DOVEX-767727 format. One record per residue (C-alpha): residue in one letter; x, y, z. Coordinates in steps of 0.1 Angstrom, whole numbers. Example, Ala and Ser with C-alpha at 12.3 -4.5 7.8 and 13.67 -1.06 7.14 Angstrom:
! residues 2
- residu/c1/c2/c3
- A/123/-45/78
- S/137/-11/71
This chain:
! residues 791
- residu/c1/c2/c3
- M/770/318/831
- S/768/283/815
- Y/779/249/826
- P/774/213/814
- V/742/203/831
- N/713/190/810
- N/676/198/817
- A/668/162/829
- E/695/164/856
- N/683/199/866
- E/646/188/869
- Y/657/157/889
- A/676/178/914
- I/647/203/917
- Q/621/175/922
- K/641/157/948
- G/649/189/966
- S/613/201/967
- Q/600/175/991
- F/585/190/1022
- D/605/187/1054
- L/583/194/1085
- K/613/197/1109
- K/630/221/1086
- F/598/241/1083
- I/594/243/1121
- Y/630/256/1124
- K/622/282/1098
- I/591/293/1117
- I/612/297/1149
- E/637/317/1129
- V/611/343/1119
- L/589/338/1150
- P/586/376/1155
- W/569/379/1121
- F/544/353/1131
- I/537/371/1163
- F/533/404/1144
- S/510/388/1118
- V/488/372/1144
- G/486/404/1163
- I/476/424/1132
- S/450/397/1123
- I/435/397/1158
- F/434/435/1158
- A/416/435/1124
- A/391/410/1138
- K/384/433/1167
- I/378/462/1143
- Y/356/440/1122
- L/335/429/1152
- R/334/465/1165
- Y/318/479/1134
- T/298/449/1122
- L/262/447/1133
- D/249/416/1149
- V/226/397/1125
- S/197/378/1142
- K/175/351/1129
- I/137/357/1132
- S/113/328/1127
- A/76/321/1127
- F/58/288/1123
- L/26/284/1103
- L/3/254/1099
- I/-12/249/1064
- K/-44/229/1070
- D/-60/205/1046
- Q/-88/219/1026
- E/-112/197/1045
- E/-105/215/1077
- G/-112/250/1064
- G/-131/244/1033
- S/-167/252/1024
- S/-196/227/1023
- D/-194/227/985
- Y/-158/216/987
- K/-167/189/1012
- A/-194/176/989
- L/-169/176/960
- K/-145/156/981
- E/-171/130/990
- M/-177/125/953
- G/-140/118/949
- L/-134/147/925
- V/-105/163/944
- N/-77/152/967
- G/-78/158/1004
- N/-44/174/1008
- K/-34/210/1001
- D/-3/215/980
- V/20/231/1007
- Q/47/240/981
- N/22/262/963
- E/15/280/995
- I/52/285/1002
- D/56/300/967
- I/26/323/974
- I/41/335/1007
- K/74/343/989
- S/56/361/961
- Y/65/397/951
- S/29/409/953
- L/25/399/990
- M/59/415/999
- K/50/447/982
- R/19/449/1003
- V/41/445/1034
- V/65/472/1022
- D/35/496/1016
- S/19/488/1050
- L/51/492/1071
- H/66/520/1049
- L/98/500/1046
- N/110/523/1018
- I/116/549/1045
- N/150/540/1061
- L/167/560/1089
- Y/204/555/1097
- K/223/567/1127
- E/256/584/1117
- G/287/571/1133
- R/324/580/1131
- V/332/551/1108
- T/299/538/1094
- A/261/544/1097
- S/239/519/1115
- P/202/514/1106
- T/174/522/1131
- F/138/510/1132
- G/107/512/1154
- D/115/521/1190
- L/151/528/1181
- M/141/557/1158
- P/143/592/1173
- V/111/601/1154
- S/81/582/1142
- I/73/589/1105
- Q/37/593/1092
- L/31/594/1054
- V/3/618/1049
- E/2/619/1011
- E/26/601/988
- N/40/616/957
- P/33/592/928
- E/64/605/909
- S/87/602/939
- R/123/591/934
- P/150/578/958
- E/167/606/977
- S/188/610/1008
- Y/185/637/1035
- K/206/647/1065
- L/184/648/1097
- V/193/666/1129
- V/169/660/1157
- N/165/685/1186
- E/142/686/1216
- R/117/710/1201
- N/122/708/1164
- F/143/690/1137
- T/163/701/1107
- I/162/682/1074
- N/189/689/1048
- G/184/677/1013
- P/188/687/977
- G/167/718/984
- G/188/730/1013
- A/183/728/1051
- Q/148/733/1065
- T/137/733/1101
- Y/102/721/1111
- Q/82/716/1143
- Y/71/681/1154
- G/36/673/1142
- Q/40/698/1113
- V/33/686/1078
- F/63/691/1055
- E/70/680/1020
- V/99/660/1005
- S/104/640/973
- L/85/611/987
- G/54/632/996
- K/40/649/1027
- L/52/637/1060
- I/47/642/1098
- F/75/636/1123
- T/66/628/1160
- R/93/630/1186
- N/102/597/1204
- Q/106/609/1240
- N/120/576/1252
- L/151/578/1231
- K/181/599/1239
- L/191/622/1211
- D/223/615/1192
- P/245/646/1185
- G/260/628/1155
- G/227/632/1136
- Y/209/608/1113
- R/205/601/1076
- I/171/594/1061
- L/168/575/1028
- F/137/573/1007
- S/141/542/986
- D/122/527/957
- R/93/505/969
- D/98/480/942
- A/135/477/950
- E/127/473/987
- A/101/446/980
- K/126/427/959
- K/152/430/986
- Y/130/417/1014
- R/115/391/992
- S/150/376/987
- A/157/379/1024
- I/126/358/1034
- D/132/321/1036
- V/102/297/1037
- R/106/260/1041
- K/87/230/1054
- T/98/217/1088
- N/89/182/1078
- D/84/168/1043
- M/54/148/1055
- G/38/175/1076
- G/21/208/1069
- I/40/232/1092
- I/63/257/1075
- E/89/280/1089
- I/91/316/1078
- S/125/330/1087
- M/146/361/1080
- L/180/374/1089
- D/182/410/1099
- E/204/434/1117
- I/173/448/1135
- P/152/420/1151
- Q/122/443/1157
- R/120/451/1120
- A/122/414/1110
- I/95/405/1135
- M/71/431/1121
- I/78/421/1085
- I/71/384/1091
- N/40/390/1112
- K/27/414/1086
- L/35/390/1058
- I/14/363/1076
- D/-15/387/1080
- V/-13/397/1043
- Y/-12/360/1033
- N/-42/352/1054
- Y/-62/381/1040
- A/-53/370/1005
- G/-63/335/1012
- L/-97/346/1025
- D/-102/368/995
- D/-95/339/972
- K/-121/317/991
- N/-147/345/992
- I/-144/356/955
- A/-173/333/944
- G/-195/345/972
- I/-187/381/965
- R/-196/377/929
- T/-229/360/939
- I/-238/388/962
- K/-231/413/935
- F/-254/394/911
- L/-281/391/938
- N/-280/428/946
- E/-284/437/910
- R/-315/413/907
- I/-330/426/940
- D/-328/462/927
- T/-344/452/894
- V/-372/432/911
- S/-377/459/937
- R/-383/485/909
- E/-407/462/891
- L/-426/455/923
- N/-430/492/930
- E/-443/498/895
- V/-469/470/897
- E/-481/482/931
- M/-485/518/920
- F/-504/506/889
- A/-527/485/911
- E/-535/515/933
- R/-543/537/902
- F/-565/509/888
- K/-585/506/920
- R/-588/544/923
- D/-599/549/887
- N/-624/520/887
- K/-635/525/923
- I/-629/488/931
- G/-620/480/967
- S/-614/442/965
- I/-622/411/945
- S/-650/386/952
- E/-647/354/972
- E/-648/333/940
- A/-620/355/924
- N/-599/350/956
- M/-602/312/952
- F/-591/314/915
- L/-563/337/926
- S/-550/313/952
- Q/-549/285/926
- A/-533/307/900
- L/-506/319/925
- L/-497/283/934
- V/-492/275/897
- D/-474/308/891
- N/-449/300/919
- K/-441/266/903
- K/-438/282/869
- S/-416/310/882
- E/-393/285/899
- Q/-388/266/866
- V/-384/298/847
- A/-358/311/872
- Q/-339/279/870
- I/-338/280/832
- K/-327/316/833
- V/-299/308/857
- L/-287/279/836
- E/-289/301/804
- S/-268/328/821
- L/-244/302/834
- E/-241/286/800
- D/-233/320/784
- Y/-208/327/811
- V/-190/294/809
- G/-191/293/772
- G/-177/328/768
- A/-140/336/765
- K/-140/355/799
- G/-155/326/818
- A/-125/304/811
- N/-104/324/835
- E/-130/336/861
- I/-147/322/891
- I/-184/311/886
- P/-208/327/910
- S/-222/302/935
- G/-254/303/955
- L/-276/311/925
- G/-304/287/936
- I/-291/256/918
- I/-300/227/938
- E/-289/198/916
- P/-259/181/935
- T/-239/171/905
- M/-241/207/891
- I/-230/221/925
- A/-200/197/926
- L/-189/206/891
- I/-191/243/898
- S/-170/239/930
- N/-144/218/912
- Y/-143/243/883
- N/-138/273/907
- L/-110/253/926
- L/-92/246/893
- V/-95/283/883
- Q/-79/294/916
- Q/-51/270/912
- K/-45/280/876
- Q/-45/317/886
- A/-19/311/914
- M/2/289/890
- S/2/316/863
- L/20/340/886
- K/51/319/888
- S/50/297/856
- T/47/299/819
- E/24/281/795
- A/52/256/789
- D/50/244/825
- P/36/208/825
- T/18/214/857
- L/0/245/843
- R/-8/226/811
- N/-23/198/831
- L/-45/223/850
- L/-57/238/817
- M/-66/203/804
- Q/-86/197/836
- L/-103/230/833
- R/-113/222/797
- D/-127/188/807
- V/-147/202/836
- R/-160/230/814
- E/-173/206/788
- N/-190/185/815
- L/-206/217/828
- L/-220/227/795
- K/-233/192/788
- N/-249/191/823
- I/-265/225/818
- G/-280/213/785
- V/-295/182/802
- L/-309/203/831
- K/-325/229/807
- T/-342/201/788
- G/-357/187/820
- L/-368/221/833
- Q/-384/230/800
- T/-405/197/801
- N/-417/206/836
- L/-425/241/825
- N/-446/229/796
- Q/-465/206/819
- I/-472/234/844
- S/-483/257/816
- S/-509/231/804
- N/-523/229/839
- F/-524/267/842
- G/-547/268/811
- L/-577/253/831
- I/-574/280/858
- E/-572/308/832
- S/-604/296/815
- K/-622/299/849
- I/-607/334/855
- A/-619/344/820
- K/-656/340/832
- L/-652/367/858
- P/-663/403/852
- G/-638/423/831
- K/-627/448/858
- E/-624/421/885
- R/-605/399/861
- Q/-580/428/854
- L/-575/434/891
- L/-570/397/897
- N/-542/396/871
- I/-526/427/887
- T/-527/411/921
- R/-511/380/907
- Q/-482/400/893
- I/-477/417/927
- N/-477/384/945
- L/-452/369/920
- K/-428/399/924
- E/-430/397/961
- T/-423/360/962
- L/-392/365/939
- Y/-380/395/959
- L/-382/375/992
- Y/-365/346/975
- L/-336/368/964
- L/-333/384/998
- Q/-331/349/1014
- K/-303/339/990
- R/-283/370/997
- E/-285/364/1034
- E/-274/328/1029
- T/-244/339/1008
- E/-234/365/1033
- L/-236/340/1061
- S/-215/316/1041
- L/-189/344/1037
- A/-189/351/1074
- S/-184/314/1082
- N/-153/310/1059
- I/-120/306/1078
- N/-84/305/1068
- N/-67/272/1059
- T/-38/283/1082
- R/-31/285/1119
- V/-2/305/1134
- V/17/280/1155
- D/43/306/1166
- T/43/343/1158
- A/77/358/1148
- F/103/356/1175
- N/141/361/1178
- T/159/328/1178
- G/193/345/1185
- I/223/360/1168
- V/237/340/1139
- S/265/362/1128
- P/291/373/1133
- V/302/344/1156
- K/330/360/1176
- S/347/327/1184
- Q/348/318/1147
- I/361/353/1137
- H/389/351/1163
- L/398/316/1152
- F/398/326/1115
- A/419/357/1123
- L/444/334/1142
- L/446/310/1113
- I/451/339/1088
- G/477/354/1110
- L/496/321/1110
- A/490/312/1074
- I/502/344/1058
- P/539/342/1070
- A/538/304/1067
- I/526/306/1030
- F/552/333/1024
- I/580/310/1038
- I/568/281/1016
- L/566/302/985
- R/600/318/992
- D/616/284/995
- F/597/270/965
- F/608/298/942
- S/643/302/958
- T/672/293/934
- R/698/292/963
- L/709/264/984
- N/690/264/1017
- D/691/228/1029
- R/716/200/1034
- K/690/176/1019
- E/691/195/986
- I/727/185/984
- E/723/149/996
- Q/693/143/973
- G/710/159/943
- T/743/141/943
- S/762/112/958
- V/793/133/964
- P/800/132/1002
- I/799/163/1023
- L/833/166/1039
- G/822/193/1064
- E/802/223/1072
- L/813/257/1083
- S/793/281/1103
- Y/794/319/1106
- E/818/334/1131
- K/815/371/1140
- N/851/382/1140
- K/874/399/1116
- K/903/374/1115
- N/910/357/1082
- I/926/327/1100
- V/901/315/1126
- I/920/285/1139
- D/952/282/1159
- N/965/262/1188
- K/944/280/1214
- S/911/286/1195
- R/880/267/1207
- S/854/285/1187
- P/827/265/1169
- I/842/272/1135
- S/877/261/1146
- E/863/228/1158
- Q/846/225/1124
- F/879/229/1106
- R/895/203/1129
- L/866/180/1119
- I/873/186/1082
- R/910/178/1089
- T/900/145/1105
- N/877/137/1076
- V/905/144/1052
- Q/927/118/1070
- Y/899/93/1067
- M/896/100/1030
- G/932/89/1027
- A/927/56/1045
- E/941/36/1014
- K/964/63/1001
- Q/979/92/1019
- V/963/126/1010
- K/991/150/1004
- T/977/173/977
- I/943/190/982
- L/926/211/955
- V/901/237/968
- S/877/252/942
- S/842/264/938
- F/817/271/910
- M/819/309/912
- S/835/337/930
- G/824/346/965
- E/817/310/978
- G/847/311/1002
- K/873/288/987
- S/902/310/996
- F/889/313/1032
- V/886/275/1034
- S/921/270/1019
- L/938/293/1043
- N/921/279/1075
- L/925/243/1063
- A/962/250/1059
- S/962/265/1094
- S/945/234/1109
- M/971/212/1092
- G/1000/233/1104
- I/991/233/1141
- T/995/195/1140
- G/1031/200/1130
- A/1026/189/1094
- R/1047/208/1069
- T/1020/226/1049
- I/1022/248/1019
- I/995/269/1002
- L/997/274/964
- E/979/305/951
- F/969/290/918
- D/941/315/912
- L/962/333/887
- R/934/354/874
- K/922/369/907
- P/947/362/934
- K/939/373/969
- L/957/350/994
- S/988/371/995
- K/967/402/1003
- Y/948/384/1030
- L/980/372/1047
- N/998/405/1041
- V/1026/386/1024
- Q/1046/404/997
- S/1069/384/975
- E/1090/395/946
- Y/1085/362/928
- G/1055/338/924
- L/1041/310/904
- S/1039/329/871
- N/1076/341/875
- Y/1087/305/882
- I/1069/291/851
- I/1079/319/827
- K/1115/325/840
- D/1142/302/852
- I/1138/309/889
- P/1146/282/916
- I/1116/268/935
- K/1132/277/968
- D/1131/314/958
- I/1093/315/954
- I/1085/297/987
- Q/1080/319/1017
- K/1069/314/1053
- V/1036/327/1065
- P/1042/351/1094
- G/1031/337/1128
- H/1027/302/1115
- E/1058/281/1119
- H/1048/251/1098
- I/1030/269/1070
- S/1045/282/1038
- M/1030/296/1007
- I/1037/303/970
- S/1020/334/958
- S/1006/337/923
- G/1030/364/911
- P/1021/388/884
- I/988/381/866
- P/996/365/833
- P/977/369/801
- N/975/331/795
- P/970/313/828
- A/958/280/813
- E/988/277/790
- L/1012/283/820
- L/995/255/839
- L/1003/231/811
- S/1040/238/814
- E/1065/210/824
- K/1077/233/852
- T/1043/228/869
- T/1050/191/870
- R/1085/196/884
- L/1070/220/910
- F/1046/194/924
- E/1073/167/924
- Y/1095/190/945
- L/1067/200/968
- R/1055/164/974
- A/1091/155/984
- N/1095/184/1008
- F/1061/190/1023
- D/1035/169/1041
- I/1004/188/1029
- I/999/208/997
- I/968/229/994
- I/959/244/960
- D/937/275/959
- T/925/275/923
- A/901/296/902
- P/863/288/902
- V/855/257/881
- G/823/272/866
- L/843/301/851
- V/876/287/838
- T/893/253/833
- D/923/260/856
- A/912/235/882
- L/907/207/857
- L/942/212/844
- L/956/208/880
- E/935/177/888
- K/962/153/878
- Y/984/165/906
- V/959/162/935
- D/948/134/958
- L/916/151/971
- T/893/178/957
- M/872/200/979
- F/843/218/962
- I/831/247/982
- V/794/257/982
- R/779/285/1002
- H/746/284/1021
- Q/720/307/1006
- Y/745/320/980
- S/753/291/957
- Y/727/281/932
- K/708/249/935
- A/717/241/899
- V/754/238/911
- I/746/204/927
- P/738/186/894
- F/769/202/880
- I/790/187/909
- D/773/154/905
- K/782/153/867
- L/818/161/876
- H/818/132/900
- R/801/108/875
- D/825/118/847
- K/854/114/872
- K/868/149/864
- F/883/151/899
- K/899/126/922
- S/881/120/955
- L/856/148/950
- S/839/161/982
- I/818/190/992
- V/824/216/1020
- V/794/237/1029
- N/804/272/1039
- G/786/301/1055
- I/758/284/1075
- K/741/311/1094
- N/714/290/1110
- E/724/254/1114
- A/689/243/1124
- S/673/255/1092
- F/702/239/1072
- G/693/205/1087
- N/725/200/1108
- G/731/187/1143
- Y/766/193/1154
- G/762/186/1190
- Y/783/215/1202
- G/754/233/1219
- Y/763/265/1201
- G/738/287/1183
- Y/759/294/1152
- G/753/321/1128
- Y/761/315/1092
- G/794/330/1080
- Y/818/328/1051
- G/849/342/1037
- Y/863/343/1003
- G/899/340/1013
- Y/892/364/1041
- Y/864/369/1066
- V/837/393/1055
- T/817/409/1083
- E/780/410/1075
- K/757/436/1088
- K/730/423/1111
- K/699/415/1091
- S/665/428/1100
- F/635/404/1105
- L/623/415/1071
- Q/656/405/1055
- K/654/372/1073
- L/619/366/1061
- L/627/375/1025
- G/660/356/1025
- T/679/387/1011
- K/716/392/1014
- V/733/422/1029
């Protein structure tokens, strides 16, 4: 169907009619209130189901103090700090990153066997168990290195248990070793837990995957940007499991920190043990050689003079050995630092170096190596921080090598001086008898080896004591504890369900109205056109075609009386005698309005006549049960007197009608006849009110051809039936002055509140209509009301 409405007018009408009306929206909500109640009920029920089968998630937290290096550092570090070579504060962020590292969490997973998960089977879902909530405790006897993730069904009985997996069902006794894909296990019955007849499911997961999962679940953050206390927290459905994970993570972190601090001492002890073994073997060999020499040469001891020379020689030997030892240590250190491996390894400490600057440089170098190793785990070589550490390591390394060279030169000078002094003593020893001189030299070697052996033992004891005195740079402020349930929050879930329950039908109503192409609101008419609304007609549940008479007091009869009054006001300047009733399309109720408007006029005593000018689809005669031999088409085509085509309406004294007669093939041409003009001249002279029921304007031009005979035009639109685009069409007819005194009658209002009316009758009207007769509608369901569908 097409009609002369341009796009600009259409868009204007849609924009103006799409403004949100809160009052109208509230009325619509009341209209479909049962749907809101149903939607809210379903949402609340869904929330109850969700809360029933969703496990509570608790937050577990622990607090750890990261101390300054000064508080837990070694004496070497303190000396280094006093020289201003390092800062006093520990980088707390680095420690946070270490705690969140994958390597530490993997140790936790291995220690607690977190890759073994036991689930309690339920009717809807399975819930995880852990620790005291497990029906059995699981001991891993021997792990299979080629294990893969697998799931088993577990049924626990009082005396035994059955495990059902890929290999079938097997029953074992508690304490018995059995083998699965993970390895060899032992189950021990938890006597404090009541058995669940529903059974359990045990899942052997991949350790790497579990480590990654728990690593992402751990949250570590500083409690204060200026402080050194960090919070380690985790959300878990089983608080006991999270508590054990966090506490174990702290233990693993502390052990790793001690290992990092002790690595230099451990390397030193290893070096000292190797030297002690070597010196011990050399000492044993020299002592055995001395015994054989004495036995073979039958010498019991040396003379008093030889003892004096021996004492002097030993004194010089000790000084010489100290210098040689220092030079050897520096040479080994120089080779170690200068080699490729030394650039990434800790330098052993406690090697007998007593020069303070050298000690400070070694400590600083070891500290930078530890920082570089930690940074390499989480950064690439492109990281500016890592590159800065490498530059610092290179500078300290160069300073170490220069300092070693200077110290070696000084020690070599002292050694040369001692050697020159030793030459005098050796000249005196040379004057002794040959056998005694040989024994004296052997005794000197024994004493030198013993002195070196005791010196190495002393250094080892000192290093071990230093290791034992090292403490962590951390202190546990609070071990892991349950801070409470964080989700689901029942009040929030219930509120969310309530909002969803209200929102779904509300959004549906808004979308339905937004996409609706039918007239739903009086404001859509008022905002789309300036044509006045002459009246509104509500729905009346009866089967009469004429709903108004002298005795009727129904709401719709009062509405027709109001229209009759409004018609009289429309004729304040000129009497309204001829009224044309039309619509845009069939089914909007123009014939029903014509018939009852005539009845409302007739009961006032006005001589009223109805003209059935819908020559294409006449129905008034059928509705009134009036049968006539002649009608309008007969009059126009044949020479029939006007009086012969006028007939009384049964039961209505002052109402007459002229039927359409036989349907002609050319209705528009008939309306252009001179006889049509003479007909209206006659009727205006003999009747008070003439009501023309014409064909729809949107389909044919019949109404436009009759416009010259009328005083008032009623354009009928039907609520929730007529298209919104009809309003711009009516407005264009009005602006183009196609009809005289154009007005609108809204027919078929089933719910006045939603249409925006306020009649003041106190009736709860339905919305009804009739197209020349009253059509009874079936009662709509709530779903039809919500969808806005027609019966």
